[in-house]
C-alpha positions as CSV (number, residue, x, y, z in Angstrom):
1,M,0.0,0.0,0.1
2,K,1.4,3.3,-1.1
3,V,1.2,6.0,1.5
4,Q,0.4,9.5,0.4
5,P,2.6,12.4,1.7
6,V,0.8,14.8,4.0
7,R,0.4,18.3,2.4
8,P,0.9,21.2,4.7
9,I,-2.0,23.5,5.3
10,P,-1.5,26.8,3.6
11,C,-1.2,30.0,5.7
12,T,-4.2,32.3,5.5
13,R,-3.8,36.2,5.0
14,H,-4.8,38.5,8.0
15,S,-7.6,41.0,7.4
16,E,-6.6,44.7,7.0
17,N,-9.1,45.7,9.8
18,A,-7.4,43.6,12.3
19,G,-6.8,45.3,15.6
20,I,-9.4,48.2,15.0
21,A,-11.4,47.4,18.0
22,L,-8.5,47.8,20.3
23,V,-8.0,51.3,18.8
24,L,-11.5,52.3,19.2
25,V,-11.6,51.0,22.7
26,M,-8.5,53.0,23.6
27,L,-9.9,56.2,21.9
28,L,-13.1,55.7,23.7
29,M,-11.3,55.4,26.9
30,L,-9.3,58.7,26.1
31,V,-12.6,60.4,25.3
32,L,-14.3,59.3,28.5
33,T,-11.2,60.1,30.6
34,T,-11.1,63.6,29.0
35,L,-14.8,64.0,29.5
36,A,-14.5,62.9,33.2
37,A,-11.6,65.2,33.7
38,T,-13.6,68.0,32.2
39,I,-16.6,67.3,34.3
40,V,-14.4,67.2,37.4
41,F,-12.7,70.5,36.4
42,T,-16.0,72.2,35.5
43,A,-17.6,71.1,38.9
44,N,-14.5,72.4,40.8
45,S,-14.6,75.6,38.7
46,E,-18.3,76.1,39.4
47,T,-17.6,75.3,43.1
48,F,-14.9,77.9,43.1
49,A,-17.0,80.5,41.0
50,S,-19.9,80.0,43.3
51,H,-17.6,80.5,46.4
52,N,-16.1,83.6,44.8
53,Y,-19.5,84.8,44.0
54,R,-20.7,84.4,47.3
55,L,-17.6,86.3,48.8
56,D,-18.1,89.1,46.2
57,T,-21.8,89.3,47.1
58,E,-20.9,89.5,50.7
59,A,-18.5,92.2,50.1
60,D,-21.0,94.1,48.0
61,Y,-23.7,93.9,50.8
62,V,-21.1,95.2,53.2
63,A,-20.3,98.1,50.9
64,K,-24.0,98.8,50.7
65,A,-24.1,98.9,54.3
66,G,-21.5,101.6,54.3
67,I,-23.6,103.8,52.2
68,Q,-26.5,103.3,54.5
69,A,-24.3,104.0,57.4
70,A,-22.8,107.1,55.8
71,M,-26.3,108.6,55.0
72,N,-27.2,108.0,58.6
73,W,-24.2,109.8,59.8
74,F,-25.0,112.8,57.6
75,R,-28.4,112.9,59.3
76,S,-26.8,112.8,62.7
77,S,-25.4,115.5,65.0
78,G,-21.9,114.4,64.1
79,Y,-22.2,116.2,60.8
80,M,-22.3,120.0,60.7
81,A,-22.7,122.0,57.5
82,V,-21.0,125.3,56.8
83,S,-23.6,128.0,57.4
84,N,-24.6,130.8,55.3
85,T,-22.5,133.2,57.1
86,Q,-19.3,131.0,57.1
87,A,-19.4,129.9,53.5
88,S,-17.6,132.8,52.1
89,T,-14.7,132.3,54.7
90,Y,-14.1,128.6,54.1
91,Y,-15.3,127.7,50.7
92,N,-14.9,128.9,47.1
93,V,-18.4,130.2,46.7
94,V,-20.0,133.4,45.4
95,S,-23.1,135.3,46.2
96,D,-25.9,134.9,44.0
97,G,-26.9,138.5,44.1
98,S,-30.4,137.7,45.5
99,L,-32.1,139.6,48.2
100,W,-31.3,136.9,50.6
101,N,-27.5,137.0,49.8
102,L,-27.4,133.2,49.2
103,Y,-24.3,131.4,48.2
104,K,-23.4,128.8,45.6
105,S,-20.2,127.1,45.0
106,Q,-18.0,127.9,42.0
107,T,-16.4,124.4,41.4
108,T,-17.1,120.8,41.7
109,P,-15.7,119.4,44.0
110,V,-15.8,122.4,46.4
111,N,-12.5,123.6,47.5
112,C,-11.5,124.7,51.0
113,V,-9.9,128.2,50.4
114,S,-9.8,129.7,53.8
115,S,-7.1,132.4,54.1
116,S,-5.7,130.7,57.3
117,G,-3.8,127.4,56.7
118,S,-5.0,126.3,60.2
119,K,-8.6,126.2,59.0
120,C,-7.9,124.2,56.0
121,P,-5.6,121.2,56.3
122,S,-4.9,121.4,52.5
123,Q,-5.4,124.8,50.9
124,N,-7.3,125.1,47.7
125,S,-8.0,121.3,47.7
126,P,-11.3,119.5,47.6
127,V,-13.4,119.4,50.8
128,R,-13.2,115.7,51.8
129,L,-13.6,113.2,54.7
130,I,-11.3,110.2,54.3
131,S,-11.3,106.9,56.2
132,Y,-9.3,104.6,53.8
133,G,-7.2,104.4,50.7
134,G,-4.5,106.9,51.9
135,G,-4.6,110.7,52.0
136,S,-6.3,112.8,54.8
137,S,-9.4,114.7,55.4
138,N,-9.7,118.3,54.3
139,Y,-12.5,119.8,56.3
140,P,-12.5,123.2,57.9
141,A,-11.2,123.0,61.4
142,D,-12.9,125.6,63.5
143,I,-16.5,125.9,62.1
144,N,-19.4,126.5,64.7
145,N,-17.2,127.5,67.6
146,S,-14.5,124.9,67.1
147,L,-17.0,122.2,67.5
148,S,-16.6,120.9,64.0
149,T,-13.2,119.8,64.7
150,L,-15.0,116.8,65.8
151,V,-16.5,116.3,62.4
152,T,-13.3,114.4,61.0
153,S,-12.9,112.4,64.1
154,N,-16.6,111.5,64.3
155,F,-16.5,110.5,60.6
156,Q,-13.4,108.2,61.3
157,S,-14.8,106.6,64.3
158,S,-18.3,106.0,62.7
159,L,-17.2,104.9,59.1
160,K,-13.6,103.4,59.3
161,D,-13.2,99.6,59.6
162,V,-16.7,99.2,60.8
163,P,-16.9,95.5,61.6
164,V,-19.4,93.0,60.2
165,T,-19.3,89.7,61.7
166,T,-20.8,86.2,61.7
167,G,-20.6,83.1,63.8
168,D,-17.6,81.9,61.6
169,P,-14.2,83.5,62.5
170,A,-13.1,82.9,58.9
171,N,-16.1,84.8,57.5
172,K,-16.3,88.6,58.4
173,G,-15.7,91.8,57.0
174,A,-15.7,95.6,57.4
175,F,-16.6,98.7,55.5
176,C,-14.9,102.2,55.1
177,V,-16.3,105.2,53.7
178,N,-14.8,108.4,52.0
179,A,-16.9,111.5,51.1
180,Y,-16.4,114.5,48.7
181,L,-18.3,117.6,48.9
182,L,-19.6,118.0,45.3
183,S,-21.6,121.3,45.5
184,Y,-22.7,123.8,48.1
185,Q,-25.5,126.3,48.1
186,T,-27.8,128.0,50.7
187,V,-31.4,128.6,50.4
188,N,-34.1,130.4,52.3
189,C,-35.7,128.0,54.8
190,P,-37.8,129.7,57.5
191,T,-38.7,126.4,59.2
192,C,-35.0,125.3,59.4
193,A,-32.8,125.5,62.5
194,T,-30.7,128.1,60.6
195,N,-31.9,130.4,57.9
196,P,-30.6,130.7,55.2
197,A,-29.9,127.0,55.2
198,P,-27.1,125.2,53.8
199,M,-27.5,122.5,51.2
200,E,-24.5,120.2,50.7
201,T,-24.2,117.5,48.1
202,W,-21.8,114.8,48.9
203,L,-20.2,111.9,46.8
204,I,-19.9,108.8,49.0
205,T,-17.6,105.9,48.2
206,S,-18.0,102.8,50.4
207,T,-15.5,99.9,50.3
208,G,-16.8,96.6,51.6
209,T,-14.3,93.7,52.4
210,W,-14.9,90.0,53.2
211,G,-12.5,87.5,54.5
212,S,-11.0,86.8,57.9
213,S,-10.5,90.3,59.3
214,T,-12.7,93.2,60.3
215,S,-10.3,95.6,58.5
216,C,-10.5,97.2,55.2
217,T,-6.8,96.6,54.5
218,S,-5.7,93.2,56.0
219,G,-7.2,89.7,55.7
220,V,-9.1,90.6,52.8
221,V,-10.4,88.1,50.4
222,A,-13.1,89.9,48.5
223,T,-13.6,93.6,48.0
224,A,-16.4,95.6,46.5
225,E,-17.0,99.4,46.1
226,E,-20.4,101.2,45.9
227,Q,-20.9,105.0,45.1
228,A,-23.8,107.2,46.0
229,I,-24.7,110.9,45.9
230,V,-26.5,112.1,49.0
231,Q,-28.2,115.5,49.5
232,P,-31.1,117.0,51.3
233,I,-34.4,117.5,49.5
234,Y,-35.5,121.1,49.3
235,R,-38.9,121.8,48.0
236,A,-39.3,125.3,46.9
237,T,-42.6,127.0,47.9
238,W,-42.3,129.2,44.7
239,G,-41.1,126.6,42.3
240,N,-43.6,127.6,39.4
241,A,-44.6,130.7,37.6
242,M,-48.2,129.7,38.3
243,Y,-49.7,126.9,40.6
244,G,-53.2,126.1,41.3
245,Y,-54.2,124.0,44.4
246,C,-57.0,122.9,42.3
247,G,-55.6,123.7,38.8
248,V,-54.4,126.0,36.1
249,S,-55.9,126.7,32.8
250,M,-54.4,128.9,30.0
251,S,-56.1,129.9,26.9
252,G,-56.1,132.8,24.4
253,S,-53.4,134.5,22.3
254,S,-49.6,134.2,22.2
255,G,-49.6,136.8,25.0
256,D,-50.7,134.1,27.4
257,C,-47.3,132.8,28.3
258,T,-44.7,132.2,30.9
259,D,-40.9,132.7,30.7
260,A,-38.2,133.5,33.2
261,F,-35.4,135.8,34.1
262,N,-32.8,136.1,36.8
263,S,-33.4,139.1,39.0
264,A,-29.8,138.9,40.3
265,L,-28.7,139.9,36.8
266,G,-31.2,142.8,36.5
267,A,-34.6,143.5,35.3
268,Y,-36.5,141.4,32.7
269,G,-35.6,142.2,29.3
270,G,-33.0,144.8,30.4
271,G,-35.7,146.9,32.0
272,N,-37.4,147.7,28.7
273,P,-41.2,147.8,29.3
274,S,-41.9,147.1,25.6
275,V,-40.1,143.8,25.9
276,A,-42.0,142.8,29.0
277,S,-45.5,143.5,27.6
278,G,-47.5,141.9,25.0
279,A,-45.7,138.5,24.8
280,C,-42.7,136.6,25.9
281,D,-39.5,137.4,24.2
282,S,-36.6,134.9,24.6
283,N,-34.3,137.1,22.4
284,S,-33.7,139.9,24.8
285,A,-31.4,140.4,27.6
286,N,-32.0,138.5,30.7
287,V,-34.9,136.4,29.3
288,I,-34.8,132.6,29.8
289,D,-37.0,130.5,27.8
290,S,-37.2,127.7,30.4
291,G,-37.7,127.2,34.0
292,A,-41.0,128.9,34.1
293,G,-43.4,126.0,34.7
294,V,-47.1,125.8,35.7
295,G,-48.7,123.1,37.8
296,G,-51.9,122.0,39.7
297,N,-52.8,119.6,42.3
298,G,-55.7,118.5,40.1
299,Y,-55.3,119.7,36.5
300,V,-53.3,121.7,34.0
301,N,-55.2,122.7,30.9
302,L,-53.6,124.4,27.9
303,S,-55.4,125.5,24.7
304,N,-55.0,127.7,21.7
305,N,-51.9,129.6,21.2
306,V,-50.3,129.7,24.6
307,T,-46.8,128.8,25.7
308,V,-45.3,127.5,29.0
309,S,-41.6,127.9,29.1
310,G,-41.0,125.0,31.3
311,N,-42.7,122.0,32.7
312,A,-46.4,121.3,33.3
313,T,-46.6,119.6,36.7
314,I,-49.5,117.5,37.9
315,G,-49.4,117.2,41.6
316,N,-51.7,114.2,41.9
317,V,-49.2,111.3,42.8
318,N,-50.9,109.1,45.4
319,Y,-53.3,112.0,45.8
320,T,-57.0,112.6,45.1
321,P,-57.8,116.3,44.6
322,P,-61.1,117.5,45.9
323,S,-64.0,116.3,44.0
324,S,-65.2,119.7,43.2
325,C,-61.9,120.6,41.7
326,C,-62.2,118.1,38.5
327,T,-65.9,117.4,38.5
328,A,-67.2,120.9,38.3
329,A,-68.6,121.7,35.0
330,S,-66.5,124.9,34.7
331,N,-63.2,123.0,35.4
332,P,-61.1,120.7,33.1
333,P,-60.7,117.1,34.0
334,C,-57.9,116.0,36.4
335,G,-54.5,115.5,34.7
336,F,-53.1,117.3,31.7
337,S,-55.4,118.2,28.9
338,G,-55.2,120.5,25.9
339,N,-52.3,121.4,23.6
340,L,-49.3,119.3,24.6
341,G,-47.1,121.4,22.1
342,A,-47.6,124.5,24.2
343,V,-45.3,122.9,26.9
344,Q,-41.6,123.5,26.2
345,G,-40.6,121.3,29.0
346,A,-42.4,118.1,29.8
347,V,-45.6,117.0,31.5
348,V,-44.4,115.7,34.8
349,S,-45.9,114.3,38.1
350,A,-45.0,115.2,41.6
351,P,-46.3,115.3,45.1
352,P,-49.2,117.9,45.6
353,V,-48.6,121.1,47.1
354,A,-50.2,121.8,50.5
355,V,-52.6,124.4,50.6
356,P,-51.2,127.2,52.8
357,G,-53.0,129.2,55.6
358,V,-54.4,132.6,55.0
359,P,-53.8,135.8,56.9
360,T,-55.9,136.5,59.9
361,F,-57.4,139.9,60.5
362,P,-58.5,141.9,63.7
363,T,-62.1,141.6,64.6
364,G,-64.6,144.4,64.8
365,L,-66.3,146.7,62.4
366,P,-64.2,148.7,60.0
367,V,-64.8,152.3,60.0
368,S,-63.9,155.0,57.5
369,F,-61.7,158.0,58.1
370,P,-62.5,160.9,59.3
371,T,-65.3,159.6,61.5
372,G,-63.1,159.7,64.6
373,P,-60.9,157.1,66.4
374,P,-62.1,153.7,65.5
375,A,-63.1,151.2,68.1
376,A,-60.5,148.7,69.4
377,A,-59.7,145.9,66.9
378,S,-61.0,147.7,63.8
379,Y,-59.6,149.2,60.6
380,N,-58.4,152.8,60.9
381,A,-58.4,154.4,57.6
382,T,-60.1,154.5,54.1
383,I,-58.2,155.7,51.1
384,T,-60.6,156.5,48.3
385,L,-59.6,158.4,45.2
386,P,-60.6,160.7,43.5
387,Q,-60.8,162.9,46.6
388,N,-58.2,164.9,48.6
389,A,-57.5,161.9,51.0
390,L,-53.8,162.3,51.0
391,G,-53.5,165.9,51.7
392,G,-51.7,167.1,54.5
393,T,-48.8,165.7,56.7
394,P,-49.1,164.1,60.2
395,S,-48.0,166.4,62.9
396,A,-46.0,163.5,64.4
397,P,-44.9,160.0,63.1
398,I,-47.8,157.5,63.0
399,T,-47.5,154.6,65.2
400,P,-49.0,151.6,63.4
401,G,-51.7,149.4,64.9
402,V,-55.2,149.5,66.1
403,G,-56.8,152.7,67.4
404,N,-54.5,155.1,65.6
405,P,-56.6,156.7,62.7
406,Y,-54.4,158.4,59.9
407,I,-54.9,159.4,56.2
408,N,-51.8,158.2,54.6
409,P,-50.8,154.9,56.2
410,C,-47.1,156.1,56.3
411,M,-46.0,159.4,55.1
412,L,-42.3,158.8,55.6
413,L,-40.3,155.8,54.7
414,A,-38.3,156.2,57.9
415,V,-41.2,155.5,60.1
416,C,-42.8,152.7,58.2
417,N,-42.3,150.0,60.6
418,G,-45.6,148.1,60.7
419,S,-44.9,144.5,61.7
420,A,-46.7,141.2,61.1
421,S,-48.1,141.3,64.7
422,N,-48.8,145.0,64.6
423,P,-49.6,146.0,60.9
424,Y,-51.0,149.1,59.4
425,L,-54.8,148.8,59.2
426,I,-56.7,150.1,56.2
427,N,-60.4,149.7,55.5
428,S,-60.2,150.2,51.7
429,V,-58.0,151.3,49.0
430,S,-60.0,152.3,45.9
431,L,-58.4,154.0,43.0
432,T,-60.4,154.9,39.9
433,G,-60.5,157.9,37.7
434,G,-57.7,159.9,36.2
435,S,-53.9,159.4,36.3
436,S,-53.5,161.7,39.1
437,N,-55.1,159.3,41.5
438,V,-52.1,157.7,43.0
439,V,-51.4,156.3,46.4
440,T,-47.9,155.3,47.8
441,L,-47.5,152.7,50.4
442,Y,-44.0,152.7,52.0
443,G,-42.3,149.7,53.1
444,G,-39.4,148.3,55.2
445,P,-35.7,148.8,54.4
446,N,-35.2,145.1,53.4
447,I,-36.8,141.9,52.7
448,F,-36.0,140.7,56.3
449,S,-38.1,143.7,57.6
450,P,-40.9,144.5,55.4
451,A,-43.8,146.7,56.4
452,Y,-47.2,145.0,56.8
453,Y,-50.5,146.3,55.8
454,D,-53.8,144.7,56.5
455,I,-56.4,145.9,54.0
456,D,-60.2,144.9,53.7
457,T,-60.7,145.8,50.0
458,L,-58.0,146.7,47.5
459,N,-59.4,147.9,44.1
460,E,-57.3,149.8,41.4
461,S,-58.9,150.5,38.1
462,G,-59.1,153.1,35.4
463,Q,-56.0,155.4,35.3
464,G,-55.3,155.2,39.1
465,S,-52.3,153.5,40.2
466,I,-50.4,152.2,43.4
467,T,-46.7,153.0,44.1
468,I,-44.7,150.8,46.3
469,E,-41.5,152.2,48.1
470,G,-39.5,149.6,50.0
471,Y,-40.5,146.1,50.9
472,V,-44.1,145.5,51.6
473,V,-46.5,142.7,52.5
474,L,-50.2,143.4,51.6
475,N,-52.7,141.1,53.4
476,V,-56.1,141.5,51.8
477,R,-59.3,140.4,53.4
478,T,-62.4,140.6,51.3
479,N,-61.7,142.0,47.7
480,L,-58.8,142.2,45.3
481,S,-58.8,143.7,42.0
482,I,-56.0,145.4,40.0
483,T,-57.1,146.1,36.4
484,G,-55.9,149.7,35.8
485,Q,-52.4,150.9,35.6
486,G,-51.0,148.3,38.0
487,I,-48.6,148.7,40.7
488,A,-45.3,150.7,40.2
489,N,-42.6,149.1,42.2
490,P,-39.1,150.7,41.8
491,L,-37.8,147.3,43.0
492,S,-39.5,145.5,40.0
493,T,-36.3,143.5,39.4
494,E,-37.2,141.7,42.5
495,P,-40.8,140.8,42.7
496,E,-40.5,139.3,46.2
497,A,-40.2,142.9,47.4
498,L,-44.0,143.1,47.1
499,Q,-46.0,140.1,48.6
500,I,-49.9,140.2,48.1
501,K,-51.6,137.6,50.3
502,Y,-55.4,137.4,49.7
503,A,-57.6,135.6,52.4
504,G,-61.0,135.9,50.6
505,T,-63.0,133.7,48.4
506,N,-64.1,136.3,45.8
507,T,-62.6,136.1,42.3
508,V,-59.4,138.1,42.0
509,S,-58.8,140.1,38.7
510,L,-55.4,141.1,37.7
511,G,-54.7,142.5,34.3
512,G,-55.6,145.5,32.2
513,N,-53.0,147.9,30.9
514,G,-50.9,148.0,33.9
515,A,-47.7,146.2,35.0
516,M,-47.2,144.6,38.4
517,S,-44.1,143.2,40.0
518,A,-45.2,140.9,43.0
519,I,-45.9,137.4,44.2
520,V,-49.5,136.7,44.8
521,T,-51.1,134.0,47.0
522,A,-54.7,133.4,47.0
523,P,-55.4,129.8,48.4
524,L,-59.1,130.1,48.5
525,A,-59.9,132.0,45.4
526,T,-59.8,131.9,41.6
527,V,-57.3,134.4,40.1
528,N,-58.1,135.5,36.5
529,L,-55.2,137.0,34.4
530,G,-56.4,138.8,31.4
531,G,-57.3,141.9,29.5
532,G,-53.8,142.9,28.9
533,G,-53.3,145.9,26.9
534,S,-50.1,147.2,25.1
535,K,-48.4,147.6,28.5
536,G,-49.8,144.8,30.6
537,Y,-47.7,142.1,32.2
538,I,-46.8,140.5,35.6
539,V,-43.4,139.9,36.9
540,G,-43.2,137.3,39.8
541,A,-45.4,134.3,40.4
542,I,-48.9,133.4,41.3
543,Q,-50.4,130.7,43.6
544,A,-54.2,130.3,44.0
545,N,-56.9,127.7,44.2
546,V,-57.5,128.2,40.4
547,V,-55.5,130.3,38.1
548,N,-56.9,131.2,34.7
549,T,-55.3,133.2,32.0
550,Q,-56.9,134.7,28.9
551,G,-56.4,137.8,26.9
552,G,-52.7,138.5,26.5
553,Y,-51.2,139.0,30.0
554,P,-47.7,137.5,30.1
555,L,-46.1,136.2,33.4
556,H,-42.3,136.6,33.7
557,Y,-41.1,134.2,36.5
558,D,-37.9,135.3,38.5
559,I,-35.8,132.0,39.0
560,Q,-34.6,133.5,42.2
561,L,-38.0,132.6,43.6
562,N,-37.1,129.0,43.4
563,R,-34.8,129.7,46.6
564,L,-36.9,132.4,48.2
565,E,-38.8,130.0,50.5
566,G,-39.2,126.3,50.9
567,T,-38.9,123.3,53.2
568,M,-35.8,121.1,53.8
569,G,-35.9,117.4,54.3
570,Q,-33.3,114.9,55.5
571,M,-30.4,113.6,53.4
572,V,-31.3,111.1,50.8
573,V,-29.6,109.1,48.1
574,S,-30.2,110.9,44.8
575,S,-28.1,108.6,42.6
576,Y,-26.4,105.1,43.2
577,S,-23.9,103.0,41.2
578,R,-21.4,100.1,41.8
579,I,-17.7,100.5,40.8
580,K,-16.4,97.6,38.8
581,Q,-13.3,95.9,40.2
């Protein structure tokens, strides 16, 4: 038997894809490893970011606490503002030229410029209170009988390294505050502790820190800075050209308008009567086509071709005016209505203006001169023209007050000293007829000491006119009408030199062909402005229950009235921001 040889088994060829699974597995493991590492890194980063955000937030809240603490400090007895009489000694301020000799700063920030170096730690440098960051405070050292030397130390002890702690020793912080005096001015504020009253605007920077220390410089992990501007709120009594405790309505020709001027710079229109009458003229000297707003607690209505060179203010924020104000058929609806284009400023809302009280008058029956000495507590003179009521000169100076009859309330400026508590008493001033019918009322030497007249009825019409010499307050009880030649006032550049306060409810008429420079208050009455001729206008401001204008009688508002009288509130934050680190 023949044996066949065994043939070898041929080798087979490996596939080209051999080993790919291992590569894929290794790549997948790499991706998963990278992904896992990324997840771990992201988780750690978010943990750190969350931790940093918490620290930053904590530091920011500490800085905010510093702002609040600083505002509280400025409201406390530890802070003393420079008074009106001290301002020109310590600060770079200038008088505004007003009757009240009010001051305003010339630069921002305000510089300490006292002639004595001992009063300003750093001459001609910004007024500042420093508690951190290097440098030193620069606040006048001897204001208010040397008591204000404590201001700097009070600021330091109250607002430097103020601790903020928790139960964890590793989590605590502090805030430190700096303050710069941005602006300074004084305003007339009869209700304030000092008058004129200072208004200081401060820029506050608060640094808040968080870490393991109650210091702004050591052991700090997180830091935040906040800034705020703080200043007291001053609400001017005479902040508008016209204001109605119920409302204001203007209609008619282009002569029904308001504009403004600055009495500290002279008379309206350079003292040219032709500029002041007929319409408002923004192209003449000392005429401002802004700032002469109108307002009402209930409504402002503008129609036809009138112009308001300022804002129209509706004082009904969180306030419901009397129902008779806006529901009466003769009155417009509450809010703004009419020609929006007549307002050169904007229609704005504001808190309502409180209705002021009216003058009080002596009781008793008025009598007419020359029936003899009047009974106690009664008026003691009547001036009626045309008649020879002003003839003759008193044999002795007249003492104002009840029980002293006289023809001319005050013949000589030197003896016109009727006070608010003991005024000149007049039953009636009635001027009609020709141009020779003129009565002169003399006043006090300055706005701080005006002469007061209590008058039952004041009526001026026809060619008759009234002349005011000095500073005068006219309290009118029953009737008020000035529609003739107006009131001639040599101090017409300063309308506050004549104040007319009407206590009655009868409608008041102001207008005609005469000019008048005054501020008029009639809280219980409607005041109608109109019938202006070629010479008619009023310089000053008017406040009444209702003010209506019609017939071309322009009103030129003195912007100095914005600081004539008002109320001062506490320090508040007027703006706020965070400084990016």
